[in-house]
C-alpha positions as CSV (number, residue, x, y, z in Angstrom):
1,X,-11.8,27.8,-9.7
2,X,-10.2,24.4,-10.5
3,X,-6.5,24.8,-9.7
4,X,-5.7,21.4,-11.1
5,X,-7.5,21.1,-14.4
6,X,-7.6,17.9,-16.5
7,X,-4.3,17.6,-18.5
8,X,-5.5,17.7,-22.1
9,X,-2.1,16.4,-23.2
10,X,-2.6,13.1,-21.4
11,X,-3.7,11.0,-24.4
12,X,-0.7,12.3,-26.4
13,X,1.7,11.6,-23.5
14,X,0.4,8.0,-23.3
15,X,0.7,7.3,-27.0
16,X,4.4,6.6,-27.2
17,X,7.8,8.0,-26.4
18,X,6.4,11.3,-25.2
19,X,5.1,9.4,-22.1
20,X,8.6,9.2,-20.7
21,X,8.1,12.6,-19.2
22,X,5.0,11.5,-17.5
23,X,6.5,9.0,-15.3
24,X,10.1,8.3,-16.0
25,X,12.3,11.0,-14.5
26,X,15.8,10.1,-13.3
27,X,16.5,9.1,-9.7
28,X,15.6,11.6,-7.1
29,X,18.4,13.4,-5.3
30,X,18.7,12.7,-1.6
31,X,18.0,15.8,0.5
32,X,20.3,17.1,3.1
33,X,19.9,15.4,6.4
34,X,20.0,18.7,8.4
35,X,17.6,19.2,11.3
36,X,14.6,21.0,9.6
37,X,12.2,20.3,12.5
38,X,11.0,22.8,15.0
39,X,12.1,22.4,18.6
40,X,8.9,20.4,19.3
41,X,8.4,18.2,16.2
42,X,4.8,17.5,17.2
43,X,3.9,21.1,16.4
44,X,4.0,20.0,12.7
45,X,1.6,17.1,13.6
46,X,-0.8,19.6,15.2
47,X,-0.6,21.8,12.1
48,X,-1.6,18.8,9.9
49,X,-4.6,18.0,12.1
50,X,-5.6,21.7,12.1
51,X,-5.6,21.9,8.3
52,X,-8.6,19.6,8.2
53,X,-10.8,21.4,10.6
54,X,-12.7,23.1,7.8
55,X,-14.9,20.4,6.1
56,X,-15.2,20.0,2.3
57,X,-18.2,21.8,0.8
58,X,-20.5,20.4,-1.8
59,X,-23.7,21.7,-3.4
60,X,-26.8,20.7,-1.5
61,X,-28.4,18.5,-4.1
62,X,-28.7,14.7,-4.1
63,X,-28.5,12.5,-7.1
64,X,-29.9,9.0,-6.2
65,X,-28.6,6.2,-8.4
66,X,-32.2,4.8,-8.5
67,X,-33.3,7.9,-10.4
68,X,-30.9,6.7,-13.2
69,X,-32.1,3.1,-13.3
70,X,-30.2,1.3,-10.5
71,X,-32.0,-1.7,-9.1
72,X,-31.1,-3.6,-6.0
73,X,-30.3,-7.3,-6.2
74,X,-30.7,-10.5,-4.2
75,X,-27.7,-12.0,-2.6
76,X,-26.7,-15.6,-2.5
77,X,-24.0,-17.5,-0.6
78,X,-21.3,-19.5,-2.5
79,X,-18.2,-21.4,-1.6
80,X,-15.2,-19.1,-1.9
81,X,-12.3,-17.7,0.2
82,X,-12.6,-15.6,3.3
83,X,-8.8,-15.3,3.3
84,X,-6.2,-16.3,0.7
85,X,-5.8,-19.7,2.2
86,X,-9.1,-20.0,4.0
87,X,-12.2,-21.5,2.3
88,X,-15.6,-20.5,3.5
89,X,-19.0,-19.2,2.3
90,X,-19.0,-15.8,0.9
91,X,-21.8,-13.4,-0.2
92,X,-22.3,-12.5,-3.9
93,X,-25.1,-11.1,-6.1
94,X,-27.5,-13.8,-7.2
95,X,-27.6,-14.9,-10.8
96,X,-29.2,-12.4,-13.1
97,X,-28.5,-9.4,-10.8
98,X,-29.1,-6.0,-12.4
99,X,-25.9,-4.1,-13.4
100,X,-25.9,-0.7,-11.7
101,X,-22.7,0.6,-13.3
102,X,-24.5,2.6,-16.0
103,X,-26.8,4.2,-13.4
104,X,-23.9,5.1,-11.0
105,X,-21.9,6.6,-13.9
106,X,-25.0,8.6,-15.1
107,X,-25.7,9.9,-11.6
108,X,-22.0,11.0,-11.2
109,X,-22.2,12.7,-14.7
110,X,-25.4,14.5,-13.8
111,X,-24.0,15.6,-10.5
112,X,-20.8,16.9,-12.1
113,X,-22.7,18.7,-14.9
114,X,-24.8,20.5,-12.3
115,X,-21.7,21.8,-10.5
116,X,-21.4,19.1,-7.9
117,X,-23.5,17.6,-5.1
118,X,-24.0,14.2,-3.6
119,X,-24.5,10.9,-5.4
120,X,-26.5,8.7,-3.1
121,X,-26.4,4.9,-3.0
122,X,-29.4,3.8,-0.9
123,X,-29.7,0.8,1.4
124,X,-29.7,-2.5,-0.4
125,X,-27.4,-4.8,-2.4
126,X,-26.1,-3.3,-5.7
127,X,-24.0,-5.0,-8.4
128,X,-21.6,-2.7,-10.1
129,X,-19.9,-4.2,-13.2
130,X,-17.4,-1.5,-13.8
131,X,-15.5,1.2,-11.9
132,X,-17.0,4.1,-9.9
133,X,-15.1,7.1,-11.3
134,X,-15.2,10.2,-9.1
135,X,-15.2,13.7,-10.6
136,X,-14.5,17.1,-9.1
137,X,-17.0,18.4,-6.6
138,X,-18.8,15.1,-6.4
139,X,-19.5,13.4,-3.1
140,X,-20.5,9.7,-3.4
141,X,-22.3,8.6,-0.3
142,X,-23.5,5.1,0.8
143,X,-26.5,5.1,3.1
144,X,-26.7,2.8,6.1
145,X,-27.2,-0.7,4.8
146,X,-25.9,0.0,1.3
147,X,-23.7,-2.8,0.0
148,X,-22.0,-2.4,-3.3
149,X,-20.7,-5.6,-4.8
150,X,-18.1,-4.9,-7.5
151,X,-18.0,-7.5,-10.3
152,X,-15.5,-10.3,-9.8
153,X,-15.0,-10.5,-13.6
154,X,-11.7,-8.8,-14.5
155,X,-13.0,-8.1,-18.0
156,X,-15.5,-5.6,-16.5
157,X,-12.5,-3.4,-15.5
158,X,-11.0,-3.5,-19.0
159,X,-14.0,-2.0,-20.8
160,X,-14.3,1.6,-19.8
161,X,-10.7,3.0,-19.6
162,X,-9.8,6.0,-21.7
163,X,-6.8,4.2,-23.4
164,X,-7.8,1.6,-26.0
165,X,-5.1,-1.0,-25.9
166,X,-6.7,-3.4,-28.4
167,X,-6.9,-7.0,-27.2
168,X,-5.6,-5.9,-23.7
169,X,-8.8,-3.8,-23.3
170,X,-9.7,-0.2,-22.7
171,X,-7.3,0.4,-19.8
172,X,-6.6,3.0,-17.2
173,X,-3.5,4.9,-16.1
174,X,-2.7,3.5,-12.7
175,X,0.1,2.4,-10.4
176,X,0.9,-1.1,-9.4
177,X,3.2,-1.5,-6.5
178,X,4.5,2.0,-7.2
179,X,5.2,1.6,-10.9
180,X,3.1,3.4,-13.5
181,X,1.2,1.3,-16.1
182,X,-1.9,0.9,-18.2
183,X,-4.0,-1.7,-16.5
184,X,-7.4,-2.9,-15.3
185,X,-9.2,0.1,-13.7
186,X,-9.2,0.4,-9.9
187,X,-12.7,-0.4,-8.6
188,X,-13.1,3.2,-7.4
189,X,-10.9,5.7,-9.3
190,X,-10.2,9.4,-9.8
191,X,-7.5,11.2,-11.8
192,X,-6.7,14.9,-11.5
193,X,-9.9,15.7,-9.6
194,X,-10.5,18.2,-6.8
195,X,-12.9,18.4,-3.9
196,X,-14.1,14.8,-3.9
197,X,-15.5,12.6,-1.2
198,X,-16.4,8.9,-0.7
199,X,-18.4,8.4,2.5
200,X,-20.7,6.0,4.3
201,X,-23.1,6.5,7.2
202,X,-21.7,3.6,9.3
203,X,-19.9,0.3,8.8
204,X,-23.0,-1.2,7.2
205,X,-22.1,1.0,4.3
206,X,-19.9,-1.5,2.5
207,X,-17.7,-1.6,-0.6
208,X,-17.1,-5.2,-1.5
209,X,-14.4,-6.2,-4.1
210,X,-15.4,-9.9,-4.1
211,X,-11.7,-10.8,-4.1
212,X,-12.3,-14.3,-2.8
213,X,-15.4,-15.1,-4.9
214,X,-14.5,-17.4,-7.8
215,X,-15.6,-16.5,-11.3
216,X,-17.9,-19.2,-12.8
217,X,-16.3,-21.8,-10.5
218,X,-12.8,-21.0,-11.5
219,X,-10.2,-18.6,-10.1
220,X,-10.8,-15.5,-8.1
221,X,-8.9,-12.2,-8.0
222,X,-6.7,-13.6,-5.1
223,X,-5.6,-16.6,-7.1
224,X,-3.6,-14.3,-9.3
225,X,-1.1,-14.1,-6.4
226,X,-0.7,-17.8,-6.8
227,X,0.0,-18.9,-3.3
228,X,-3.1,-21.0,-2.7
229,X,-2.7,-24.7,-3.2
230,X,-4.6,-25.7,-6.4
231,X,-4.6,-22.2,-7.9
232,X,-3.9,-21.9,-11.6
233,X,-0.1,-21.4,-11.5
234,X,0.2,-20.1,-15.1
235,X,-2.5,-17.5,-14.4
236,X,-0.6,-15.5,-11.8
237,X,1.6,-12.5,-11.3
238,X,4.6,-14.6,-10.3
239,X,4.7,-17.0,-13.2
240,X,6.6,-16.3,-16.4
241,X,4.0,-14.8,-18.8
242,X,4.5,-15.7,-22.5
243,X,2.9,-12.4,-23.4
244,X,6.0,-10.6,-22.1
245,X,9.0,-10.6,-24.5
246,X,11.9,-13.0,-24.2
247,X,14.3,-10.0,-24.1
248,X,14.0,-6.5,-22.7
249,X,15.5,-5.3,-26.0
250,X,12.2,-6.0,-27.6
251,X,10.8,-2.9,-25.9
252,X,14.0,-1.0,-25.2
253,X,16.3,-1.5,-28.1
254,X,18.9,1.1,-27.1
255,X,19.9,-0.6,-23.9
256,X,23.6,-1.7,-23.6
257,X,24.6,-5.2,-22.8
258,X,25.5,-4.5,-19.2
259,X,22.0,-2.9,-18.6
260,X,20.3,-5.9,-20.1
261,X,22.2,-8.3,-17.8
262,X,21.4,-6.1,-14.8
263,X,17.6,-6.0,-15.6
264,X,17.1,-9.6,-16.7
265,X,19.4,-11.2,-14.1
266,X,20.3,-14.9,-14.5
267,X,16.8,-16.4,-15.0
268,X,13.5,-15.8,-16.8
269,X,11.8,-14.7,-13.6
270,X,11.9,-11.1,-14.8
271,X,9.2,-12.0,-17.3
272,X,6.6,-12.6,-14.6
273,X,4.2,-9.7,-14.6
274,X,5.1,-8.5,-11.2
275,X,8.8,-8.3,-12.2
276,X,8.3,-7.2,-15.8
277,X,6.6,-3.9,-14.8
278,X,9.5,-2.7,-12.7
279,X,11.9,-3.9,-15.4
280,X,10.1,-1.6,-17.9
281,X,10.7,1.3,-15.5
282,X,14.4,0.5,-15.2
283,X,14.6,0.3,-19.0
284,X,13.1,3.7,-19.5
285,X,10.0,2.4,-21.3
286,X,7.3,5.1,-21.5
287,X,4.0,4.5,-19.7
288,X,2.1,4.3,-23.0
289,X,4.0,1.1,-23.8
290,X,3.6,-0.5,-20.3
291,X,0.4,-2.3,-21.4
292,X,-1.1,-4.9,-19.1
293,X,-4.8,-5.6,-18.6
294,X,-6.2,-8.7,-20.4
295,X,-3.7,-11.5,-20.7
296,X,-1.8,-10.2,-17.6
297,X,-2.3,-10.7,-13.9
298,X,-1.7,-7.5,-12.0
299,X,-4.8,-7.1,-9.8
300,X,-6.2,-3.6,-9.5
301,X,-6.4,-1.6,-6.3
302,X,-9.8,-1.2,-4.7
303,X,-9.7,2.6,-4.4
304,X,-7.0,4.6,-6.2
305,X,-6.9,8.3,-6.7
306,X,-4.0,9.9,-8.7
307,X,-3.0,13.6,-8.5
308,X,-6.2,14.7,-6.7
309,X,-6.6,17.5,-4.1
310,X,-9.0,17.9,-1.2
311,X,-10.1,14.3,-0.7
312,X,-12.3,12.9,2.0
313,X,-12.8,9.2,2.8
314,X,-15.0,8.5,5.7
315,X,-17.4,6.2,7.5
316,X,-17.6,3.1,5.4
317,X,-16.3,-0.5,5.3
318,X,-14.1,-2.2,2.7
319,X,-14.3,-6.0,2.2
320,X,-12.4,-8.5,-0.1
321,X,-10.3,-6.0,-2.1
322,X,-8.6,-7.6,-5.1
323,X,-5.3,-5.8,-4.1
324,X,-4.5,-2.8,-2.0
325,X,-7.6,-1.2,-0.4
326,X,-6.7,2.5,-0.6
327,X,-3.9,3.9,-2.8
328,X,-3.9,7.6,-3.2
329,X,-1.0,8.7,-5.4
330,X,0.3,12.3,-5.5
331,X,-2.7,13.6,-3.6
332,X,-2.8,16.7,-1.5
333,X,-4.9,17.4,1.6
334,X,-6.3,13.9,2.0
335,X,-8.3,12.8,5.0
336,X,-9.4,9.2,5.8
337,X,-11.5,8.9,8.9
338,X,-13.6,6.3,10.6
339,X,-13.1,3.7,7.8
340,X,-13.1,0.0,8.7
341,X,-10.8,-2.1,6.5
342,X,-11.5,-5.8,6.6
343,X,-9.9,-7.8,3.8
344,X,-7.7,-10.8,4.5
345,X,-6.6,-11.5,0.9
346,X,-3.0,-11.3,-0.4
347,X,-1.5,-7.8,-0.6
348,X,-4.6,-6.5,1.2
349,X,-2.8,-3.4,2.5
350,X,-5.3,-1.1,4.2
351,X,-4.1,2.4,3.3
352,X,-1.1,3.1,1.1
353,X,-0.6,6.9,0.6
354,X,2.1,7.4,-2.1
355,X,3.9,10.6,-2.9
356,X,1.2,12.4,-1.0
357,X,1.4,15.7,0.9
358,X,-0.7,16.6,4.0
359,X,-2.5,13.4,5.0
360,X,-4.6,12.7,8.1
361,X,-5.5,9.1,9.1
362,X,-7.8,9.1,12.1
363,X,-10.2,6.7,14.0
364,X,-9.7,3.9,11.4
365,X,-9.6,0.2,12.1
366,X,-7.5,-2.4,10.2
367,X,-8.0,-6.1,9.8
368,X,-5.9,-6.8,6.7
369,X,-4.0,-9.5,4.9
370,X,-0.9,-7.4,4.6
371,X,0.3,-4.1,6.1
372,X,-2.4,-2.1,7.8
373,X,-0.8,1.2,6.7
374,X,2.1,1.3,4.2
375,X,3.4,4.7,3.2
376,X,4.9,4.6,-0.3
377,X,6.9,6.9,-2.6
378,X,7.6,5.4,-6.0
379,X,9.8,2.5,-7.2
380,X,12.7,2.2,-9.6
381,X,12.7,5.3,-11.7
382,X,9.1,6.2,-11.2
383,X,9.8,9.0,-8.7
384,X,8.4,12.0,-10.6
385,X,5.8,12.8,-7.9
386,X,8.5,13.2,-5.2
387,X,8.3,12.1,-1.6
388,X,5.4,11.4,0.8
389,X,5.5,14.0,3.5
390,X,3.4,15.5,6.3
391,X,1.4,12.5,7.4
392,X,-0.4,12.2,10.7
393,X,-1.8,8.9,11.9
394,X,-3.8,8.9,15.2
395,X,-6.4,7.1,17.2
396,X,-6.4,4.0,15.0
397,X,-6.7,0.3,15.9
398,X,-4.7,-2.4,14.1
399,X,-5.5,-6.1,14.4
400,X,-4.2,-8.6,11.8
401,X,-1.6,-7.5,9.2
402,X,2.0,-7.9,8.3
403,X,2.9,-4.5,9.7
404,X,0.9,-2.0,11.7
405,X,2.3,1.5,10.8
406,X,4.7,0.7,7.9
407,X,7.0,2.9,5.8
408,X,8.0,1.3,2.5
409,X,9.0,-0.9,0.9
410,X,8.5,1.1,-2.3
411,X,10.0,4.4,-1.3
412,X,12.4,5.5,-4.0
413,X,11.1,9.1,-3.9
414,X,11.6,9.4,-0.1
415,X,9.4,9.7,3.0
416,X,9.7,12.4,5.6
417,X,7.7,14.0,8.4
418,X,5.4,11.2,9.4
419,X,3.8,11.2,12.9
420,X,1.9,8.4,14.6
421,X,0.3,8.8,18.0
422,X,-2.4,7.3,20.2
423,X,-2.4,4.0,18.3
424,X,-3.7,0.7,19.7
425,X,-2.1,-2.4,18.0
426,X,-4.9,-4.5,19.5
427,X,-3.9,-7.7,17.7
428,X,-7.1,-9.5,18.9
429,X,-6.4,-12.4,16.5
430,X,-3.0,-13.1,18.0
431,X,-3.6,-16.8,18.4
432,X,-4.6,-17.4,14.7
433,X,-3.5,-14.5,12.6
434,X,-1.2,-12.3,14.6
435,X,0.1,-8.9,13.7
436,X,3.6,-9.6,12.4
437,X,5.3,-6.4,13.5
438,X,4.0,-3.1,14.8
439,X,6.2,-0.2,13.7
440,X,7.9,-1.1,10.5
441,X,10.3,0.5,8.0
442,X,11.4,-1.5,5.0
443,X,13.5,-0.8,1.9
444,X,16.4,-2.3,0.1
445,X,19.2,-1.5,-2.4
446,X,16.7,-1.4,-5.3
447,X,14.0,0.8,-3.7
448,X,16.4,3.0,-1.9
449,X,15.1,6.4,-1.1
450,X,15.3,8.3,2.2
451,X,13.3,8.1,5.4
452,X,13.7,10.8,7.9
453,X,11.8,12.5,10.7
454,X,9.5,9.7,11.7
455,X,7.9,10.2,15.1
456,X,5.8,7.7,17.1
457,X,4.4,8.1,20.6
458,X,1.7,6.7,23.0
459,X,1.3,3.2,21.6
460,X,-0.3,0.3,23.4
461,X,-0.1,-3.4,22.4
462,X,-2.1,-5.4,24.9
463,X,-1.6,-8.6,23.0
464,X,1.9,-8.0,21.7
465,X,2.9,-9.0,18.2
466,X,3.8,-12.4,16.6
467,X,6.0,-14.4,19.0
468,X,7.6,-16.6,16.5
469,X,10.3,-15.6,14.0
470,X,10.0,-15.1,10.2
471,X,13.5,-15.0,8.8
472,X,14.6,-13.1,5.8
473,X,16.4,-14.7,2.9
474,X,19.7,-13.1,2.1
475,X,21.5,-13.2,-1.2
476,X,23.9,-16.2,-1.6
477,X,27.2,-15.4,0.0
478,X,25.8,-12.6,2.2
479,X,27.7,-11.9,5.4
480,X,24.4,-12.5,7.2
481,X,23.7,-16.2,7.4
482,X,20.2,-17.5,6.5
483,X,17.7,-18.0,9.3
484,X,19.5,-15.7,11.7
485,X,17.6,-12.4,11.4
486,X,13.8,-12.3,12.0
487,X,13.2,-9.2,9.9
488,X,9.7,-10.0,8.5
489,X,7.9,-10.8,11.7
490,X,8.4,-11.0,15.5
491,X,9.8,-7.6,16.4
492,X,7.8,-4.7,17.9
493,X,10.0,-2.1,16.1
494,X,11.6,-3.1,12.7
495,X,13.9,-1.1,10.5
496,X,14.7,-3.3,7.6
497,X,17.1,-1.9,4.9
498,X,17.5,-5.3,3.2
499,X,13.9,-6.2,2.6
500,X,13.6,-9.1,0.2
501,X,16.9,-8.6,-1.6
502,X,16.4,-11.6,-3.8
503,X,13.3,-10.0,-5.4
504,X,15.3,-7.3,-7.3
505,X,18.0,-7.7,-9.9
506,X,18.9,-4.0,-10.0
507,X,20.4,-3.0,-6.6
508,X,22.0,0.3,-7.2
509,X,20.1,2.7,-4.9
510,X,21.2,2.4,-1.2
511,X,18.6,3.7,1.3
512,X,19.2,6.4,3.9
513,X,17.4,6.1,7.2
514,X,17.8,8.8,9.9
515,X,15.9,10.6,12.7
516,X,13.5,8.0,13.9
517,X,12.1,8.8,17.3
518,X,9.8,6.4,19.2
519,X,8.5,6.9,22.8
520,X,6.0,5.5,25.2
521,X,5.3,2.1,23.7
522,X,3.7,-0.4,26.1
523,X,3.6,-4.1,25.0
524,X,1.7,-6.8,26.8
525,X,2.3,-10.5,26.9
526,X,0.1,-13.4,25.7
527,X,0.0,-16.9,27.1
528,X,0.5,-19.7,24.6
529,X,1.7,-23.3,24.7
530,X,5.2,-22.1,24.1
531,X,5.2,-19.7,27.0
532,X,4.1,-16.2,28.0
533,X,5.6,-13.7,25.6
534,X,5.1,-10.3,24.0
535,X,7.1,-10.7,20.8
536,X,10.0,-12.7,19.4
537,X,12.5,-9.8,19.7
538,X,11.8,-6.3,20.9
539,X,13.8,-4.3,18.2
540,X,15.3,-5.3,14.8
541,X,17.6,-2.8,13.1
542,X,19.1,-4.1,9.9
543,X,21.0,-1.4,8.0
544,X,22.0,-1.5,4.4
545,X,24.0,-4.6,3.5
546,X,26.9,-3.5,1.3
547,X,27.3,-7.0,-0.1
548,X,24.0,-6.6,-1.9
549,X,25.0,-3.5,-3.8
550,X,25.7,-3.8,-7.6
551,X,26.1,-0.2,-8.4
552,X,29.2,1.9,-9.0
553,X,29.5,4.1,-5.9
554,X,29.7,2.1,-2.6
555,X,30.4,5.3,-0.7
556,X,26.6,5.9,-0.9
557,X,26.0,3.1,1.6
558,X,25.6,4.6,5.1
559,X,24.4,3.2,8.4
560,X,21.1,3.9,10.1
561,X,21.5,7.0,12.2
562,X,19.7,9.1,14.7
563,X,17.3,6.5,16.2
564,X,16.0,7.1,19.7
565,X,13.7,4.8,21.6
566,X,12.5,6.2,24.9
567,X,10.3,5.3,27.9
568,X,9.1,2.0,26.4
569,X,8.2,-1.4,27.9
570,X,8.5,-4.3,25.4
571,X,7.2,-7.0,27.7
572,X,8.9,-10.4,27.5
573,X,10.4,-11.5,24.1
574,X,10.6,-15.2,23.3
575,X,14.2,-14.6,22.2
576,X,15.1,-13.2,25.6
577,X,18.8,-13.8,25.2
578,X,18.9,-11.4,22.2
579,X,16.4,-8.5,23.0
580,X,17.5,-6.6,19.9
581,X,19.4,-7.2,16.6
582,X,21.5,-4.5,15.0
583,X,23.6,-4.4,11.8
584,X,25.2,-1.3,10.2
585,X,23.7,1.0,12.8
586,X,25.1,4.1,14.3
587,X,23.8,5.7,17.4
588,X,20.5,4.1,18.2
589,X,19.9,5.4,21.7
590,X,17.8,3.5,24.2
591,X,16.6,5.5,27.2
592,X,14.5,4.0,30.0
593,X,13.7,1.0,27.8
594,X,12.4,-2.1,29.6
595,X,12.8,-5.5,27.9
596,X,12.0,-8.7,29.9
597,X,11.9,-6.7,33.1
598,X,15.4,-5.3,32.6
599,X,15.9,-1.5,32.1
600,X,18.3,-0.4,29.4
601,X,20.0,3.0,29.0
602,X,22.5,2.5,26.2
603,X,23.5,3.4,22.7
604,X,23.5,0.6,20.2
605,X,26.2,0.7,17.4
606,X,26.9,-2.2,15.1
């Protein structure tokens, strides 16, 4: 029996003010920081792994997409982008390629009607000009050599959503950087479905988002980030969009003057799409009125499942995602295994579980343009799904990326009980595209939330991490001077409670970070023209900066507490004179920690 049936009230909720209850609860209360762990915290990690020993079951009937009219296509090579800044030749379906979207949709519908089974995508190249939408008890499987090219035309993902938003398109309920909205459909999508699977036979089973393939010689998905030289600046998420109102009062007439000033700040920057969406959350605007899609520039996730249970992702490769590669939201009992993530575009996070419970990440590899794994939990007031909890990450390999195992930065709902073990931060591209930092926690006075009970052990880094600094930009007048703290890159372990403070006007939710325990980390050196180093700095602990707070209760600002780092060797930092940085930290205990050949047994307080 389906324990999570489709919510038949959804359309009504999306239609107007009633949508406030869908995604706009008040701020989440911080939990007590009592020790709720067993004497051996890794027992909980073992329980997470054990919960996935019984595989998902599906009816033994195949539904080949070719039986519903799918036809393979020829592939050509065009000039595009292999990374956001890197030009190169990229594969794309040849002109006149057959659109397999109707066939894939029909095969999934037939499978669901029959009570479930397996939708099979055979070997070959297939163009899909629309989203693959999974349904309960349906297993979508890519055979060896199957290569699905999703359309690089944004309009194709504003045609089939269930919410008709007029000129903005038929849009889909989704989340963009942890805020709810109506937007272009994710390329693979599911909402309130149970017992679903997306699998491949091996890494020749490819899902390709064509993020770096220009449309008709113009912009590509990645240009909407607007960092590449020559990209169309007005057509980006960071530029002021004239489609967004000149005043937040146009969509939230009941706001007081003080709230308006807080949300809008002192410039028009809040009208860029990437800032306008969180502004709508702060203003209490219901999801049904947070309409993006056509005329806006928020790129969709590659694979996004919302409020689903019993989910398997296994055995395929993802290339060229427009945005985040995998973004499960409010999912329960989710397993991702043996997936290869290779996408060097902007915001190409590999796996971003958000407000999820009971998650296993195992035997995956990451070569990404942003964080390899980034655990999320809502942003601004969109915390209705609660925290992310009970996550086990093991036996994974991280190469390029901003952070390896990352928690945040969108974590307003809280993160707890996360375990990472037997990880190799291989960083094979250290000379050209190094891993910026390995174990990373990031939040700020806007994103707030809590982070507790984070355990890491048995980590190897044969090629270290980035050996040059990347300094953070404090607010004007901050007690921390510019270009003094390398919080964005260069440290092996980073706890950053002041991540990008200039990005958020509203800074009223101080974060709480406690009970972080890291052991047996071994970091190797690499030889470069600058010297032989493992990192820029071994440890970076930046607690909440009280200067940034613009709320009403500064007593909520508390230091980082309960950090232990044990039995680690961090190699030789480039910044050898300052092996660690600490600010607003209480009781960070280092035991048998070797940095630059020197052993430390000390407690850091700052």
